[in-house]
C-alpha positions as CSV (number, residue, x, y, z in Angstrom):
1,X,-0.1,0.2,-0.1
2,X,1.1,3.6,-0.8
3,X,2.3,6.0,1.7
4,X,-0.7,8.5,1.3
5,X,-3.2,5.7,1.3
6,X,-1.6,4.5,5.0
7,X,-1.7,8.1,6.1
8,X,-5.4,8.2,5.0
9,X,-6.2,5.0,6.6
10,X,-4.7,5.8,9.9
11,X,-6.6,9.4,9.9
12,X,-9.9,7.4,9.8
13,X,-9.1,6.1,13.2
14,X,-10.3,9.4,14.5
15,X,-13.7,8.6,13.3
16,X,-16.2,8.2,15.8
17,X,-18.3,5.8,14.0
18,X,-17.4,2.5,15.9
19,X,-18.1,0.5,12.7
20,X,-15.5,2.5,10.9
21,X,-12.9,2.4,13.6
22,X,-13.5,-1.5,13.8
23,X,-13.1,-1.7,9.9
24,X,-9.8,0.6,9.7
25,X,-8.4,-1.2,12.9
26,X,-8.5,-4.6,11.3
27,X,-7.3,-3.1,8.1
28,X,-4.2,-1.6,10.0
29,X,-3.6,-5.0,11.7
30,X,-3.6,-6.9,8.6
31,X,-1.0,-4.7,7.2
32,X,1.3,-5.1,10.2
33,X,4.6,-3.5,11.1
34,X,4.7,-1.3,8.0
35,X,2.1,0.9,9.3
36,X,3.7,1.7,12.9
37,X,5.8,4.5,11.7
38,X,2.8,6.2,10.2
39,X,0.8,5.5,13.5
40,X,3.6,6.8,15.6
41,X,3.7,10.0,13.5
42,X,0.1,10.8,13.4
43,X,0.0,10.2,17.3
44,X,3.0,12.8,17.6
45,X,0.9,15.3,15.4
46,X,-2.4,15.4,17.3
47,X,-3.5,16.7,20.8
48,X,-6.6,15.0,20.4
49,X,-6.1,12.5,23.5
50,X,-8.9,9.9,22.5
51,X,-7.5,9.6,18.9
52,X,-3.9,9.0,20.6
53,X,-5.5,6.4,22.8
54,X,-6.9,4.5,19.7
55,X,-3.5,4.8,17.8
56,X,-1.7,3.4,21.1
57,X,-4.4,0.5,20.9
58,X,-3.7,-0.1,17.1
59,X,0.3,-0.3,17.8
60,X,-0.1,-2.7,20.6
61,X,-2.0,-5.1,18.7
62,X,0.6,-5.2,15.7
63,X,3.5,-5.4,18.2
64,X,1.7,-8.3,20.1
65,X,1.4,-10.3,16.8
66,X,4.8,-9.6,15.8
67,X,5.8,-10.8,19.3
68,X,3.9,-14.1,19.2
69,X,5.4,-14.8,15.8
70,X,8.9,-14.1,17.0
71,X,8.4,-16.6,20.3
72,X,6.8,-19.2,17.4
73,X,9.7,-19.0,15.5
74,X,11.9,-19.1,18.4
75,X,10.2,-22.1,19.6
76,X,10.5,-23.8,16.6
77,X,14.2,-22.8,15.2
78,X,16.2,-20.9,17.7
79,X,15.3,-22.6,21.3
80,X,19.1,-23.0,22.2
81,X,19.4,-19.3,22.2
82,X,18.7,-18.0,25.8
83,X,19.6,-14.4,25.0
84,X,16.9,-14.3,22.4
85,X,14.3,-15.5,24.6
86,X,14.9,-13.2,27.6
87,X,15.0,-10.3,25.2
88,X,11.8,-11.2,23.2
89,X,10.0,-11.5,26.7
90,X,11.4,-8.0,27.5
91,X,9.9,-6.4,24.6
92,X,6.3,-7.2,25.8
93,X,6.9,-4.2,28.0
94,X,9.9,-2.4,25.9
95,X,8.8,-2.9,22.3
96,X,11.9,-0.5,21.2
97,X,14.7,-2.7,23.1
98,X,17.2,-4.0,20.8
99,X,18.8,-7.5,20.9
100,X,21.9,-5.7,20.6
101,X,21.6,-3.6,23.8
102,X,20.9,-6.9,25.9
103,X,23.8,-8.2,24.3
104,X,25.9,-5.7,24.8
105,X,25.2,-5.6,28.8
106,X,25.8,-9.4,28.9
107,X,29.2,-9.0,27.1
108,X,30.2,-6.4,29.3
109,X,29.4,-8.6,32.3
110,X,31.2,-11.6,30.7
111,X,34.5,-9.8,30.3
112,X,34.4,-8.9,33.8
113,X,34.3,-12.3,34.6
114,X,36.6,-13.6,31.8
115,X,39.2,-11.2,33.0
116,X,39.4,-13.1,36.3
117,X,39.4,-16.6,35.0
118,X,42.8,-18.5,34.9
119,X,43.4,-22.0,33.0
120,X,42.4,-25.3,35.3
121,X,40.3,-23.5,37.5
122,X,38.5,-26.3,39.8
123,X,34.6,-25.8,39.4
124,X,34.3,-24.4,42.8
125,X,36.9,-21.7,41.9
126,X,34.9,-20.9,38.6
127,X,31.6,-20.4,40.3
128,X,33.3,-18.3,43.0
129,X,34.7,-16.0,40.5
130,X,31.3,-15.8,38.9
131,X,29.8,-14.9,42.0
132,X,32.4,-12.4,43.2
133,X,31.8,-10.2,40.1
134,X,28.2,-10.7,39.9
135,X,27.2,-10.3,43.4
136,X,30.2,-8.4,45.0
137,X,31.3,-6.2,42.5
138,X,28.3,-5.7,40.3
139,X,25.9,-6.1,43.2
140,X,23.0,-8.1,41.6
141,X,20.5,-8.9,44.2
142,X,16.9,-10.4,44.9
143,X,14.2,-7.9,44.6
144,X,12.5,-9.4,47.9
145,X,11.0,-6.1,48.8
146,X,8.9,-5.9,45.2
147,X,9.1,-9.6,44.5
148,X,5.9,-9.7,42.1
149,X,6.9,-6.5,40.1
150,X,6.7,-7.5,36.2
151,X,10.0,-5.7,36.1
152,X,11.9,-8.5,37.7
153,X,11.0,-10.5,34.6
154,X,12.5,-7.9,32.2
155,X,16.4,-8.6,31.3
156,X,16.8,-4.7,30.5
157,X,15.3,-3.8,34.0
158,X,17.2,-6.3,36.0
159,X,20.7,-5.5,34.1
160,X,19.9,-1.8,35.0
161,X,18.4,-2.0,38.3
162,X,20.5,-5.1,39.6
163,X,17.6,-6.4,41.2
164,X,15.6,-9.3,40.0
165,X,13.6,-12.6,40.5
166,X,15.3,-16.2,41.0
167,X,14.7,-16.8,37.2
168,X,16.0,-13.8,35.5
169,X,18.9,-13.5,37.9
170,X,19.5,-17.1,36.8
171,X,19.1,-16.5,33.1
172,X,21.9,-13.7,33.3
173,X,24.1,-16.2,35.1
174,X,23.5,-18.5,32.7
175,X,24.4,-16.7,29.8
176,X,27.9,-15.7,31.2
177,X,28.3,-19.3,32.0
178,X,27.5,-20.4,28.4
179,X,30.1,-17.6,27.2
180,X,32.7,-19.2,29.5
181,X,31.9,-22.7,28.2
182,X,31.4,-24.1,31.9
183,X,28.7,-26.8,32.6
184,X,26.0,-24.6,34.5
185,X,22.3,-25.4,33.8
186,X,18.8,-24.3,35.0
187,X,17.0,-26.3,37.6
188,X,13.0,-26.2,37.8
189,X,12.7,-26.5,41.5
190,X,8.9,-25.7,42.9
191,X,8.7,-22.2,44.0
192,X,12.5,-21.3,43.3
193,X,14.6,-21.4,40.0
194,X,18.1,-22.7,40.8
195,X,21.2,-23.5,38.6
196,X,23.5,-26.7,38.8
197,X,27.0,-27.1,37.8
198,X,27.0,-30.6,36.0
199,X,30.0,-32.4,34.7
200,X,30.0,-36.2,34.5
201,X,30.0,-37.5,37.9
202,X,30.2,-34.2,39.8
203,X,27.2,-32.0,40.6
204,X,26.3,-29.2,42.8
205,X,23.8,-26.5,43.1
206,X,23.8,-22.5,43.1
207,X,21.4,-20.4,44.0
208,X,21.5,-17.1,42.1
209,X,18.8,-15.4,44.2
210,X,20.7,-15.9,47.1
211,X,24.3,-14.3,46.0
212,X,25.3,-17.7,44.2
213,X,25.4,-19.6,47.4
214,X,26.3,-23.2,46.7
215,X,24.3,-26.1,47.9
216,X,23.8,-29.7,47.8
217,X,21.3,-32.4,46.4
218,X,20.7,-33.3,50.3
219,X,19.6,-29.8,50.9
220,X,17.0,-29.9,47.8
221,X,15.8,-33.4,49.5
222,X,15.2,-31.2,52.8
223,X,13.5,-28.4,50.8
224,X,11.2,-30.7,48.9
225,X,10.3,-32.5,52.3
226,X,9.6,-29.3,54.1
227,X,7.1,-28.4,51.1
228,X,5.6,-31.9,51.5
229,X,6.7,-32.7,47.7
230,X,7.4,-36.0,46.5
231,X,11.3,-35.9,45.0
232,X,11.3,-36.0,41.1
233,X,14.0,-36.0,38.7
234,X,13.0,-32.7,37.1
235,X,14.0,-31.2,40.6
236,X,17.6,-32.2,40.3
237,X,18.6,-32.4,36.7
238,X,18.7,-29.4,34.0
239,X,15.9,-28.3,32.3
240,X,15.7,-26.9,28.7
241,X,15.1,-23.3,27.5
242,X,11.4,-24.1,26.7
243,X,11.2,-24.9,30.2
244,X,12.7,-21.4,31.1
245,X,10.2,-20.0,28.6
246,X,6.9,-21.5,30.6
247,X,8.3,-20.5,33.5
248,X,9.0,-17.1,32.6
249,X,5.3,-16.4,31.3
250,X,3.9,-18.4,34.4
251,X,5.7,-15.8,36.6
252,X,4.7,-12.7,34.5
253,X,1.3,-14.1,34.7
254,X,1.3,-13.8,38.5
255,X,3.0,-10.6,38.5
256,X,0.2,-9.2,36.2
257,X,-2.4,-10.7,38.3
258,X,-0.6,-9.1,41.5
259,X,-0.7,-5.6,39.9
260,X,-4.4,-6.1,38.8
261,X,-3.6,-5.7,35.0
262,X,-5.9,-8.2,33.7
263,X,-5.6,-7.5,30.2
264,X,-1.9,-8.1,30.4
265,X,-2.5,-11.3,32.4
266,X,-4.6,-12.5,29.5
267,X,-2.2,-11.6,26.7
268,X,0.8,-13.1,29.0
269,X,-1.5,-16.5,29.0
270,X,-1.6,-16.3,25.3
271,X,2.2,-16.4,25.1
272,X,2.5,-19.0,27.7
273,X,0.4,-21.2,25.3
274,X,2.8,-21.1,22.6
275,X,4.8,-23.3,24.6
276,X,2.4,-25.7,25.9
Protein backbone atom coordinates (compact mmCIF):
# COMPACT_ATOMS: atom_id res chain seq x y z
CA UNK A 1 0.00 0.00 0.00
CA UNK A 2 1.26 3.48 -0.88
CA UNK A 3 2.26 6.03 1.73
CA UNK A 4 -0.70 8.34 1.08
CA UNK A 5 -3.14 5.45 1.30
CA UNK A 6 -1.72 4.37 4.65
CA UNK A 7 -1.85 7.95 5.95
CA UNK A 8 -5.47 8.27 4.87
CA UNK A 9 -6.32 4.98 6.56
CA UNK A 10 -4.62 6.08 9.78
CA UNK A 11 -6.60 9.34 9.75
CA UNK A 12 -9.85 7.36 9.66
CA UNK A 13 -9.10 6.05 13.14
CA UNK A 14 -10.29 9.43 14.38
CA UNK A 15 -13.81 8.67 13.10
CA UNK A 16 -16.33 8.33 15.94
CA UNK A 17 -18.35 5.67 14.12
CA UNK A 18 -17.49 2.33 15.87
CA UNK A 19 -17.99 0.37 12.65
CA UNK A 20 -15.57 2.59 10.76
CA UNK A 21 -13.00 2.29 13.56
CA UNK A 22 -13.38 -1.49 13.69
CA UNK A 23 -12.88 -1.80 9.93
CA UNK A 24 -9.85 0.52 9.90
CA UNK A 25 -8.29 -1.20 12.92
CA UNK A 26 -8.64 -4.57 11.19
CA UNK A 27 -7.13 -3.25 7.97
CA UNK A 28 -4.15 -1.69 9.76
CA UNK A 29 -3.63 -4.87 11.76
CA UNK A 30 -3.50 -6.90 8.55
CA UNK A 31 -0.91 -4.52 7.09
CA UNK A 32 1.30 -5.18 10.10
CA UNK A 33 4.50 -3.54 11.26
CA UNK A 34 4.96 -1.36 8.17
CA UNK A 35 2.16 0.97 9.36
CA UNK A 36 3.63 1.55 12.85
CA UNK A 37 5.82 4.55 11.81
CA UNK A 38 2.74 6.23 10.27
CA UNK A 39 0.74 5.60 13.43
CA UNK A 40 3.52 7.02 15.59
CA UNK A 41 3.81 10.09 13.37
CA UNK A 42 0.07 10.69 13.62
CA UNK A 43 0.19 10.26 17.41
CA UNK A 44 2.91 12.92 17.67
CA UNK A 45 0.97 15.39 15.56
CA UNK A 46 -2.36 15.34 17.34
CA UNK A 47 -3.52 16.76 20.66
CA UNK A 48 -6.66 14.63 20.66
CA UNK A 49 -6.09 12.27 23.59
CA UNK A 50 -8.88 9.93 22.52
CA UNK A 51 -7.31 9.63 19.06
CA UNK A 52 -3.91 9.02 20.64
CA UNK A 53 -5.41 6.24 22.75
CA UNK A 54 -6.88 4.59 19.64
CA UNK A 55 -3.50 4.76 17.91
CA UNK A 56 -1.77 3.24 20.95
CA UNK A 57 -4.25 0.35 20.94
CA UNK A 58 -3.62 -0.42 17.27
CA UNK A 59 0.17 -0.23 17.68
CA UNK A 60 -0.02 -2.60 20.64
CA UNK A 61 -2.12 -5.10 18.68
CA UNK A 62 0.37 -5.07 15.81
CA UNK A 63 3.42 -5.41 18.06
CA UNK A 64 1.77 -8.14 20.12
CA UNK A 65 1.16 -10.18 16.97
CA UNK A 66 4.79 -9.58 15.98
CA UNK A 67 5.91 -10.89 19.40
CA UNK A 68 3.72 -13.98 19.07
CA UNK A 69 5.24 -14.73 15.67
CA UNK A 70 8.78 -14.17 17.00
CA UNK A 71 8.22 -16.49 19.96
CA UNK A 72 6.81 -19.20 17.71
CA UNK A 73 9.86 -18.86 15.49
CA UNK A 74 12.16 -19.04 18.54
CA UNK A 75 10.34 -22.15 19.77
CA UNK A 76 10.67 -23.89 16.41
CA UNK A 77 14.14 -22.74 15.30
CA UNK A 78 16.15 -20.88 17.95
CA UNK A 79 15.28 -22.44 21.29
CA UNK A 80 18.97 -22.98 22.07
CA UNK A 81 19.39 -19.20 22.15
CA UNK A 82 18.59 -18.11 25.72
CA UNK A 83 19.66 -14.51 25.04
CA UNK A 84 17.02 -14.15 22.34
CA UNK A 85 14.35 -15.53 24.66
CA UNK A 86 15.00 -13.11 27.53
CA UNK A 87 15.12 -10.25 25.03
CA UNK A 88 11.81 -11.26 23.43
CA UNK A 89 10.13 -11.47 26.83
CA UNK A 90 11.33 -7.95 27.66
CA UNK A 91 9.97 -6.56 24.38
CA UNK A 92 6.45 -7.19 25.65
CA UNK A 93 6.91 -4.17 27.93
CA UNK A 94 9.72 -2.48 26.00
CA UNK A 95 9.03 -2.97 22.27
CA UNK A 96 11.86 -0.62 21.25
CA UNK A 97 14.47 -2.65 23.13
CA UNK A 98 17.05 -4.05 20.73
CA UNK A 99 18.76 -7.42 21.04
CA UNK A 100 22.10 -5.66 20.63
CA UNK A 101 21.46 -3.53 23.72
CA UNK A 102 20.93 -6.62 25.86
CA UNK A 103 23.85 -8.46 24.28
CA UNK A 104 26.16 -5.51 24.97
CA UNK A 105 25.25 -5.52 28.67
CA UNK A 106 25.78 -9.28 28.95
CA UNK A 107 29.08 -8.98 27.08
CA UNK A 108 30.35 -6.43 29.59
CA UNK A 109 29.51 -8.75 32.48
CA UNK A 110 31.15 -11.66 30.68
CA UNK A 111 34.40 -9.75 30.15
CA UNK A 112 34.41 -8.80 33.82
CA UNK A 113 34.32 -12.47 34.77
CA UNK A 114 36.58 -13.70 31.96
CA UNK A 115 39.34 -11.25 32.95
CA UNK A 116 39.58 -12.99 36.33
CA UNK A 117 39.52 -16.55 35.00
CA UNK A 118 42.68 -18.63 34.76
CA UNK A 119 43.45 -21.94 33.09
CA UNK A 120 42.56 -25.14 34.94
CA UNK A 121 40.38 -23.53 37.60
CA UNK A 122 38.48 -26.03 39.74
CA UNK A 123 34.65 -25.90 39.36
CA UNK A 124 34.16 -24.35 42.79
CA UNK A 125 36.73 -21.66 41.97
CA UNK A 126 35.00 -20.89 38.67
CA UNK A 127 31.72 -20.39 40.49
CA UNK A 128 33.36 -18.31 43.22
CA UNK A 129 34.72 -15.90 40.59
CA UNK A 130 31.32 -15.69 38.89
CA UNK A 131 29.68 -15.00 42.24
CA UNK A 132 32.28 -12.39 43.19
CA UNK A 133 31.84 -10.43 39.97
CA UNK A 134 28.03 -10.62 39.81
CA UNK A 135 27.09 -10.30 43.46
CA UNK A 136 29.99 -8.35 45.01
CA UNK A 137 31.36 -6.18 42.23
CA UNK A 138 28.19 -5.70 40.16
CA UNK A 139 25.87 -5.96 43.18
CA UNK A 140 23.10 -8.07 41.65
CA UNK A 141 20.49 -8.85 44.30
CA UNK A 142 17.14 -10.49 44.91
CA UNK A 143 14.24 -8.06 44.70
CA UNK A 144 12.57 -9.32 47.86
CA UNK A 145 10.84 -6.02 48.65
CA UNK A 146 8.92 -6.02 45.37
CA UNK A 147 9.07 -9.66 44.39
CA UNK A 148 6.02 -9.67 42.07
CA UNK A 149 6.96 -6.56 40.12
CA UNK A 150 6.74 -7.45 36.38
CA UNK A 151 10.07 -5.63 35.91
CA UNK A 152 11.76 -8.55 37.68
CA UNK A 153 11.10 -10.64 34.57
CA UNK A 154 12.45 -8.00 32.15
CA UNK A 155 16.14 -8.59 31.55
CA UNK A 156 16.84 -4.97 30.60
CA UNK A 157 15.35 -3.71 33.88
CA UNK A 158 17.25 -6.32 35.91
CA UNK A 159 20.49 -5.34 34.18
CA UNK A 160 19.72 -1.69 34.92
CA UNK A 161 18.55 -1.96 38.54
CA UNK A 162 20.64 -5.01 39.54
CA UNK A 163 17.47 -6.41 41.15
CA UNK A 164 15.47 -9.38 39.93
CA UNK A 165 13.65 -12.62 40.63
CA UNK A 166 15.26 -16.08 40.82
CA UNK A 167 14.66 -16.90 37.16
CA UNK A 168 15.96 -13.71 35.55
CA UNK A 169 19.02 -13.57 37.81
CA UNK A 170 19.68 -17.21 36.94
CA UNK A 171 19.32 -16.48 33.22
CA UNK A 172 21.97 -13.76 33.42
CA UNK A 173 24.20 -16.21 35.31
CA UNK A 174 23.53 -18.86 32.64
CA UNK A 175 24.30 -16.53 29.74
CA UNK A 176 27.70 -15.69 31.20
CA UNK A 177 28.40 -19.34 32.03
CA UNK A 178 27.61 -20.34 28.45
CA UNK A 179 30.06 -17.75 27.13
CA UNK A 180 32.70 -19.14 29.49
CA UNK A 181 31.85 -22.68 28.35
CA UNK A 182 31.34 -23.97 31.86
CA UNK A 183 28.61 -26.60 32.47
CA UNK A 184 26.02 -24.59 34.39
CA UNK A 185 22.33 -25.29 33.73
CA UNK A 186 18.92 -24.28 35.05
CA UNK A 187 16.91 -26.45 37.46
CA UNK A 188 13.14 -26.18 37.93
CA UNK A 189 12.54 -26.43 41.66
CA UNK A 190 9.05 -25.74 43.05
CA UNK A 191 8.75 -22.03 43.95
CA UNK A 192 12.44 -21.44 43.21
CA UNK A 193 14.56 -21.56 40.08
CA UNK A 194 18.17 -22.56 40.76
CA UNK A 195 21.27 -23.63 38.84
CA UNK A 196 23.42 -26.71 38.75
CA UNK A 197 27.05 -27.21 37.86
CA UNK A 198 27.05 -30.66 36.28
CA UNK A 199 30.00 -32.42 34.72
CA UNK A 200 30.13 -36.21 34.37
CA UNK A 201 29.74 -37.57 37.93
CA UNK A 202 30.35 -34.21 39.62
CA UNK A 203 27.41 -31.98 40.50
CA UNK A 204 26.43 -29.22 42.89
CA UNK A 205 23.81 -26.47 42.97
CA UNK A 206 23.83 -22.65 42.93
CA UNK A 207 21.18 -20.22 44.15
CA UNK A 208 21.48 -17.00 42.13
CA UNK A 209 18.63 -15.51 44.21
CA UNK A 210 20.87 -15.75 47.28
CA UNK A 211 24.16 -14.32 45.95
CA UNK A 212 25.18 -17.59 44.29
CA UNK A 213 25.29 -19.66 47.46
CA UNK A 214 26.36 -23.25 46.77
CA UNK A 215 24.30 -26.18 48.09
CA UNK A 216 23.88 -29.94 47.69
CA UNK A 217 21.35 -32.54 46.55
CA UNK A 218 20.66 -33.36 50.20
CA UNK A 219 19.58 -29.79 50.78
CA UNK A 220 17.15 -30.07 47.87
CA UNK A 221 15.79 -33.21 49.55
CA UNK A 222 15.24 -31.22 52.75
CA UNK A 223 13.63 -28.34 50.82
CA UNK A 224 11.16 -30.70 49.10
CA UNK A 225 10.42 -32.42 52.40
CA UNK A 226 9.55 -29.05 53.98
CA UNK A 227 7.13 -28.39 51.12
CA UNK A 228 5.74 -31.93 51.43
CA UNK A 229 6.56 -32.56 47.75
CA UNK A 230 7.58 -35.95 46.42
CA UNK A 231 11.07 -35.86 44.88
CA UNK A 232 11.28 -36.09 41.09
CA UNK A 233 14.17 -36.04 38.61
CA UNK A 234 13.09 -32.61 37.29
CA UNK A 235 13.95 -31.10 40.68
CA UNK A 236 17.59 -32.20 40.40
CA UNK A 237 18.47 -32.28 36.72
CA UNK A 238 18.97 -29.57 34.07
CA UNK A 239 15.92 -28.17 32.32
CA UNK A 240 15.86 -26.80 28.77
CA UNK A 241 15.12 -23.33 27.44
CA UNK A 242 11.51 -24.25 26.63
CA UNK A 243 11.00 -24.97 30.33
CA UNK A 244 12.57 -21.60 31.13
CA UNK A 245 10.18 -19.89 28.69
CA UNK A 246 7.15 -21.51 30.34
CA UNK A 247 8.32 -20.51 33.80
CA UNK A 248 9.08 -16.96 32.71
CA UNK A 249 5.58 -16.42 31.31
CA UNK A 250 3.97 -18.06 34.33
CA UNK A 251 5.93 -15.65 36.53
CA UNK A 252 4.62 -12.74 34.47
CA UNK A 253 1.04 -13.97 34.68
CA UNK A 254 1.30 -14.00 38.47
CA UNK A 255 2.95 -10.57 38.44
CA UNK A 256 0.21 -8.96 36.36
CA UNK A 257 -2.45 -10.69 38.45
CA UNK A 258 -0.88 -9.18 41.57
CA UNK A 259 -0.85 -5.71 39.98
CA UNK A 260 -4.46 -6.08 38.83
CA UNK A 261 -3.62 -5.75 35.12
CA UNK A 262 -6.14 -8.28 33.81
CA UNK A 263 -5.63 -7.53 30.10
CA UNK A 264 -1.89 -8.04 30.37
CA UNK A 265 -2.40 -11.21 32.38
CA UNK A 266 -4.62 -12.56 29.57
CA UNK A 267 -2.09 -11.57 26.89
CA UNK A 268 0.73 -13.30 28.76
CA UNK A 269 -1.42 -16.43 28.96
CA UNK A 270 -1.66 -16.36 25.16
CA UNK A 271 2.15 -16.17 24.98
CA UNK A 272 2.50 -18.99 27.49
CA UNK A 273 0.20 -21.16 25.38
CA UNK A 274 2.76 -21.00 22.55
CA UNK A 275 4.93 -23.32 24.65
CA UNK A 276 2.24 -25.68 25.99
